[in-house]
NULOMAR-292177 format. One record per atom (N, C-alpha, C): residue number from 0; residue in three letters; x, y, z. Coordinates in steps of 0.05 Angstrom, whole numbers, always signed. Example, Ala and Ser with C-alpha at 12.3 -4.5 7.8 and 13.67 -1.06 7.14 Angstrom:
BEGIN
+-----+------+--------+--------+--------+
|  nr | rest |     c1 |     c2 |     c3 |
+-----+------+--------+--------+--------+
|   0 |  ala |   +264 |   -114 |   +156 |
|   0 |  ala |   +246 |    -90 |   +156 |
|   0 |  ala |   +264 |    -66 |   +156 |
|   1 |  ser |   +257 |    -45 |   +142 |
|   1 |  ser |   +273 |    -21 |   +143 |
|   1 |  ser |   +258 |     +1 |   +157 |
+-----+------+--------+--------+--------+
// end
This chain:
BEGIN
+-----+------+--------+--------+--------+
|  nr | rest |     c1 |     c2 |     c3 |
+-----+------+--------+--------+--------+
|   0 |  met |   +288 |    +74 |   -284 |
|   0 |  met |   +261 |    +63 |   -281 |
|   0 |  met |   +244 |    +74 |   -304 |
|   1 |  asp |   +231 |    +56 |   -318 |
|   1 |  asp |   +214 |    +66 |   -340 |
|   1 |  asp |   +187 |    +73 |   -330 |
|   2 |  val |   +171 |    +86 |   -347 |
|   2 |  val |   +145 |    +96 |   -339 |
|   2 |  val |   +126 |    +74 |   -330 |
|   3 |  ala |   +126 |    +51 |   -343 |
|   3 |  ala |   +108 |    +29 |   -335 |
|   3 |  ala |   +115 |    +19 |   -307 |
|   4 |  val |   +140 |    +16 |   -301 |
|   4 |  val |   +148 |     +7 |   -275 |
|   4 |  val |   +141 |    +28 |   -254 |
|   5 |  phe |   +145 |    +53 |   -260 |
|   5 |  phe |   +137 |    +75 |   -242 |
|   5 |  phe |   +107 |    +74 |   -236 |
|   6 |  leu |    +91 |    +71 |   -257 |
|   6 |  leu |    +62 |    +71 |   -253 |
|   6 |  leu |    +52 |    +47 |   -237 |
|   7 |  ile |    +63 |    +23 |   -243 |
|   7 |  ile |    +54 |     +0 |   -227 |
|   7 |  ile |    +65 |     +1 |   -198 |
|   8 |  ser |    +88 |    +14 |   -195 |
|   8 |  ser |    +98 |    +18 |   -168 |
|   8 |  ser |    +80 |    +38 |   -153 |
|   9 |  leu |    +71 |    +58 |   -166 |
|   9 |  leu |    +52 |    +77 |   -154 |
|   9 |  leu |    +26 |    +63 |   -146 |
|  10 |  gly |    +16 |    +47 |   -164 |
|  10 |  gly |     -9 |    +32 |   -158 |
|  10 |  gly |     -5 |    +13 |   -135 |
|  11 |  ala |    +18 |     -1 |   -135 |
|  11 |  ala |    +23 |    -20 |   -113 |
|  11 |  ala |    +26 |     -5 |    -86 |
|  12 |  thr |    +38 |    +18 |    -86 |
|  12 |  thr |    +41 |    +34 |    -62 |
|  12 |  thr |    +13 |    +43 |    -52 |
|  13 |  cys |     -4 |    +51 |    -70 |
|  13 |  cys |    -31 |    +59 |    -63 |
|  13 |  cys |    -46 |    +36 |    -51 |
|  14 |  arg |    -45 |    +12 |    -63 |
|  14 |  arg |    -60 |    -11 |    -54 |
|  14 |  arg |    -50 |    -21 |    -27 |
|  15 |  ile |    -24 |    -23 |    -24 |
|  15 |  ile |    -13 |    -33 |     +2 |
|  15 |  ile |    -20 |    -13 |    +24 |
|  16 |  thr |    -18 |    +13 |    +18 |
|  16 |  thr |    -25 |    +33 |    +38 |
|  16 |  thr |    -54 |    +31 |    +46 |
|  17 |  arg |    -71 |    +28 |    +26 |
|  17 |  arg |   -100 |    +25 |    +32 |
|  17 |  arg |   -105 |     +0 |    +48 |
|  18 |  phe |    -92 |    -22 |    +41 |
|  18 |  phe |    -95 |    -47 |    +56 |
|  18 |  phe |    -88 |    -43 |    +86 |
|  19 |  val |    -65 |    -31 |    +91 |
|  19 |  val |    -56 |    -28 |   +119 |
|  19 |  val |    -74 |     -9 |   +134 |
|  20 |  thr |    -82 |    +13 |   +122 |
|  20 |  thr |    -96 |    +34 |   +137 |
|  20 |  thr |   -126 |    +32 |   +137 |
|  21 |  lys |   -139 |    +18 |   +118 |
|  21 |  lys |   -168 |    +19 |   +116 |
|  21 |  lys |   -182 |     -8 |   +114 |
|  22 |  asp |   -169 |    -27 |   +102 |
|  22 |  asp |   -183 |    -52 |    +95 |
|  22 |  asp |   -191 |    -69 |   +120 |
|  23 |  thr |   -213 |    -82 |   +118 |
|  23 |  thr |   -223 |    -98 |   +140 |
|  23 |  thr |   -204 |   -121 |   +147 |
|  24 |  leu |   -191 |   -132 |   +126 |
|  24 |  leu |   -173 |   -155 |   +131 |
|  24 |  leu |   -149 |   -147 |   +149 |
|  25 |  ala |   -142 |   -121 |   +149 |
|  25 |  ala |   -119 |   -112 |   +166 |
|  25 |  ala |   -129 |    -99 |   +192 |
|  26 |  ala |   -155 |   -100 |   +197 |
|  26 |  ala |   -165 |    -88 |   +222 |
|  26 |  ala |   -153 |   -100 |   +247 |
|  27 |  gly |   -149 |   -126 |   +246 |
|  27 |  gly |   -137 |   -139 |   +269 |
|  27 |  gly |   -109 |   -129 |   +275 |
|  28 |  phe |    -94 |   -124 |   +254 |
|  28 |  phe |    -67 |   -113 |   +257 |
|  28 |  phe |    -68 |    -84 |   +269 |
|  29 |  arg |    -87 |    -68 |   +259 |
|  29 |  arg |    -90 |    -41 |   +270 |
|  29 |  arg |    -99 |    -42 |   +299 |
|  30 |  ile |   -117 |    -60 |   +306 |
|  30 |  ile |   -126 |    -63 |   +334 |
|  30 |  ile |   -103 |    -72 |   +351 |
|  31 |  trp |    -88 |    -92 |   +342 |
|  31 |  trp |    -65 |   -102 |   +357 |
|  31 |  trp |    -45 |    -80 |   +362 |
|  32 |  thr |    -40 |    -64 |   +342 |
|  32 |  thr |    -20 |    -42 |   +344 |
|  32 |  thr |    -30 |    -22 |   +365 |
|  33 |  ala |    -56 |    -14 |   +364 |
|  33 |  ala |    -66 |     +4 |   +384 |
|  33 |  ala |    -66 |     -7 |   +412 |
|  34 |  asp |    -73 |    -33 |   +414 |
|  34 |  asp |    -73 |    -46 |   +441 |
|  34 |  asp |    -44 |    -48 |   +452 |
|  35 |  his |    -26 |    -55 |   +434 |
|  35 |  his |     +2 |    -59 |   +443 |
|  35 |  his |    +17 |    -33 |   +450 |
|  36 |  phe |    +12 |    -13 |   +433 |
|  36 |  phe |    +27 |    +12 |   +437 |
|  36 |  phe |    +11 |    +35 |   +449 |
|  37 |  gly |    -16 |    +32 |   +449 |
|  37 |  gly |    -33 |    +53 |   +459 |
|  37 |  gly |    -47 |    +66 |   +436 |
|  38 |  asp |    -72 |    +74 |   +441 |
|  38 |  asp |    -88 |    +87 |   +420 |
|  38 |  asp |    -76 |   +113 |   +410 |
|  39 |  asp |    -63 |   +127 |   +426 |
|  39 |  asp |    -52 |   +153 |   +418 |
|  39 |  asp |    -22 |   +152 |   +411 |
|  40 |  ser |    -12 |   +128 |   +407 |
|  40 |  ser |    +16 |   +124 |   +401 |
|  40 |  ser |    +22 |   +130 |   +371 |
|  41 |  arg |    +47 |   +135 |   +366 |
|  41 |  arg |    +55 |   +139 |   +338 |
|  41 |  arg |    +51 |   +115 |   +321 |
|  42 |  pro |    +58 |    +91 |   +330 |
|  42 |  pro |    +53 |    +67 |   +313 |
|  42 |  pro |    +23 |    +63 |   +307 |
|  43 |  ala |     +5 |    +69 |   +326 |
|  43 |  ala |    -24 |    +66 |   +321 |
|  43 |  ala |    -33 |    +87 |   +301 |
|  44 |  tyr |    -22 |   +111 |   +303 |
|  44 |  tyr |    -28 |   +132 |   +283 |
|  44 |  tyr |    -18 |   +124 |   +256 |
|  45 |  leu |     +6 |   +114 |   +255 |
|  45 |  leu |    +19 |   +106 |   +229 |
|  45 |  leu |     +2 |    +86 |   +214 |
|  46 |  val |     -9 |    +66 |   +227 |
|  46 |  val |    -24 |    +46 |   +213 |
|  46 |  val |    -53 |    +54 |   +207 |
|  47 |  ser |    -61 |    +78 |   +216 |
|  47 |  ser |    -88 |    +87 |   +210 |
|  47 |  ser |    -88 |   +112 |   +192 |
|  48 |  cys |    -65 |   +123 |   +187 |
|  48 |  cys |    -63 |   +148 |   +171 |
|  48 |  cys |    -51 |   +141 |   +143 |
|  49 |  gly |    -67 |   +145 |   +122 |
|  49 |  gly |    -57 |   +139 |    +96 |
|  49 |  gly |    -33 |   +155 |    +87 |
|  50 |  trp |    -33 |   +180 |    +94 |
|  50 |  trp |    -10 |   +197 |    +87 |
|  50 |  trp |    +15 |   +188 |   +102 |
|  51 |  cys |    +12 |   +180 |   +127 |
|  51 |  cys |    +35 |   +172 |   +143 |
|  51 |  cys |    +46 |   +145 |   +134 |
|  52 |  ala |    +28 |   +126 |   +129 |
|  52 |  ala |    +37 |    +99 |   +121 |
|  52 |  ala |    +48 |    +99 |    +93 |
|  53 |  ser |    +38 |   +116 |    +75 |
|  53 |  ser |    +47 |   +115 |    +47 |
|  53 |  ser |    +76 |   +121 |    +44 |
|  54 |  ile |    +87 |   +138 |    +60 |
|  54 |  ile |   +116 |   +144 |    +57 |
|  54 |  ile |   +133 |   +119 |    +63 |
|  55 |  trp |   +124 |   +104 |    +83 |
|  55 |  trp |   +139 |    +80 |    +90 |
|  55 |  trp |   +135 |    +58 |    +69 |
|  56 |  val |   +111 |    +56 |    +59 |
|  56 |  val |   +106 |    +36 |    +38 |
|  56 |  val |   +122 |    +44 |    +13 |
|  57 |  ala |   +122 |    +69 |     +6 |
|  57 |  ala |   +138 |    +78 |    -17 |
|  57 |  ala |   +168 |    +74 |    -13 |
|  58 |  ala |   +176 |    +77 |    +12 |
|  58 |  ala |   +205 |    +73 |    +18 |
|  58 |  ala |   +213 |    +44 |    +14 |
|  59 |  ala |   +194 |    +26 |    +16 |
|  59 |  ala |   +200 |     -3 |    +11 |
|  59 |  ala |   +197 |     -9 |    -19 |
|  60 |  ile |   +177 |     +2 |    -32 |
|  60 |  ile |   +171 |     -3 |    -60 |
|  60 |  ile |   +192 |     +9 |    -78 |
|  61 |  thr |   +201 |    +33 |    -73 |
|  61 |  thr |   +220 |    +47 |    -91 |
|  61 |  thr |   +246 |    +32 |    -96 |
|  62 |  pro |   +261 |    +24 |    -75 |
|  62 |  pro |   +286 |     +9 |    -81 |
|  62 |  pro |   +280 |    -18 |    -94 |
|  63 |  thr |   +258 |    -30 |    -86 |
|  63 |  thr |   +250 |    -56 |    -99 |
|  63 |  thr |   +246 |    -52 |   -129 |
|  64 |  ala |   +232 |    -30 |   -136 |
|  64 |  ala |   +227 |    -25 |   -164 |
|  64 |  ala |   +253 |    -19 |   -179 |
|  65 |  phe |   +271 |     -4 |   -167 |
|  65 |  phe |   +297 |     +1 |   -180 |
|  65 |  phe |   +313 |    -24 |   -183 |
|  66 |  leu |   +312 |    -42 |   -163 |
|  66 |  leu |   +329 |    -66 |   -164 |
|  66 |  leu |   +317 |    -88 |   -182 |
|  67 |  val |   +291 |    -92 |   -180 |
|  67 |  val |   +279 |   -115 |   -194 |
|  67 |  val |   +255 |   -108 |   -210 |
|  68 |  gly |   +251 |    -82 |   -216 |
|  68 |  gly |   +227 |    -73 |   -230 |
|  68 |  gly |   +225 |    -84 |   -258 |
|  69 |  asp |   +247 |    -93 |   -270 |
|  69 |  asp |   +245 |   -104 |   -297 |
|  69 |  asp |   +239 |   -134 |   -297 |
|  70 |  thr |   +236 |   -146 |   -274 |
|  70 |  thr |   +231 |   -175 |   -273 |
|  70 |  thr |   +201 |   -181 |   -276 |
|  71 |  leu |   +195 |   -204 |   -287 |
|  71 |  leu |   +168 |   -212 |   -291 |
|  71 |  leu |   +153 |   -215 |   -264 |
|  72 |  ala |   +166 |   -225 |   -244 |
|  72 |  ala |   +154 |   -228 |   -218 |
|  72 |  ala |   +145 |   -201 |   -206 |
|  73 |  phe |   +162 |   -181 |   -208 |
|  73 |  phe |   +155 |   -155 |   -197 |
|  73 |  phe |   +131 |   -144 |   -214 |
|  74 |  lys |   +133 |   -146 |   -240 |
|  74 |  lys |   +112 |   -134 |   -257 |
|  74 |  lys |    +85 |   -147 |   -252 |
|  75 |  ile |    +85 |   -174 |   -249 |
|  75 |  ile |    +60 |   -187 |   -244 |
|  75 |  ile |    +48 |   -179 |   -216 |
|  76 |  gly |    +64 |   -179 |   -196 |
|  76 |  gly |    +55 |   -172 |   -169 |
|  76 |  gly |    +46 |   -143 |   -167 |
|  77 |  ala |    +62 |   -125 |   -178 |
|  77 |  ala |    +55 |    -97 |   -176 |
|  77 |  ala |    +31 |    -90 |   -194 |
|  78 |  thr |    +29 |   -104 |   -217 |
|  78 |  thr |     +5 |    -99 |   -234 |
|  78 |  thr |    -20 |   -109 |   -220 |
|  79 |  ala |    -19 |   -132 |   -207 |
|  79 |  ala |    -42 |   -143 |   -193 |
|  79 |  ala |    -51 |   -123 |   -171 |
|  80 |  leu |    -32 |   -113 |   -156 |
|  80 |  leu |    -38 |    -94 |   -135 |
|  80 |  leu |    -50 |    -68 |   -147 |
|  81 |  thr |    -39 |    -59 |   -169 |
|  81 |  thr |    -49 |    -35 |   -182 |
|  81 |  thr |    -77 |    -39 |   -193 |
|  82 |  leu |    -82 |    -61 |   -206 |
|  82 |  leu |   -109 |    -67 |   -216 |
|  82 |  leu |   -129 |    -69 |   -193 |
|  83 |  ser |   -121 |    -81 |   -171 |
|  83 |  ser |   -138 |    -83 |   -147 |
|  83 |  ser |   -145 |    -55 |   -137 |
|  84 |  tyr |   -126 |    -38 |   -136 |
|  84 |  tyr |   -131 |    -10 |   -126 |
|  84 |  tyr |   -149 |     +5 |   -145 |
|  85 |  ile |   -144 |     +3 |   -171 |
|  85 |  ile |   -161 |    +17 |   -191 |
|  85 |  ile |   -189 |     +7 |   -190 |
|  86 |  thr |   -193 |    -19 |   -187 |
|  86 |  thr |   -219 |    -31 |   -185 |
|  86 |  thr |   -234 |    -21 |   -161 |
|  87 |  gly |   -220 |    -20 |   -138 |
|  87 |  gly |   -232 |     -9 |   -114 |
|  87 |  gly |   -241 |    +19 |   -116 |
|  88 |  val |   -224 |    +36 |   -128 |
|  88 |  val |   -231 |    +64 |   -132 |
|  88 |  val |   -254 |    +67 |   -151 |
|  89 |  ala |   -254 |    +52 |   -173 |
|  89 |  ala |   -275 |    +53 |   -192 |
|  89 |  ala |   -302 |    +44 |   -180 |
|  90 |  ser |   -301 |    +22 |   -165 |
|  90 |  ser |   -326 |    +12 |   -153 |
|  90 |  ser |   -337 |    +31 |   -133 |
|  91 |  thr |   -320 |    +45 |   -119 |
|  91 |  thr |   -329 |    +65 |   -100 |
|  91 |  thr |   -343 |    +89 |   -113 |
|  92 |  his |   -331 |    +98 |   -135 |
|  92 |  his |   -341 |   +122 |   -148 |
|  92 |  his |   -361 |   +117 |   -170 |
|  93 |  leu |   -363 |    +93 |   -180 |
|  93 |  leu |   -382 |    +87 |   -202 |
|  93 |  leu |   -407 |    +73 |   -192 |
|  94 |  asp |   -408 |    +64 |   -168 |
|  94 |  asp |   -432 |    +50 |   -157 |
|  94 |  asp |   -452 |    +71 |   -147 |
+-----+------+--------+--------+--------+
// end
C-alpha cells in the first residue's frame, strides 16, 4: 500500500466513523440500535463511541485498500470521504 492510499484510507476511516457516531443523518440508526438492543448495550455503545467504532471501520477499510486501493473507484470514493472529513474539521476549528 502506498502512502497516498494509506492517507485516503485514514481519511475515509475518520469520516465513516464520524458519520456513524456523531452525524445527524445517522441519528436514526443510533436511536434504532439503542431501542433494539437497549441503551446500555454493547451495540448501542459501539455506534456512539468513536474509538470503538473506528476499529471496525478500519477493519473494513484496510483489506479493501489492500485489495482495490489502486483502482480509480476506490481513490475517488476514499478521497471524497477524506476531503469531507478535512472540511468538517476545518470548519469546526476555523469558524
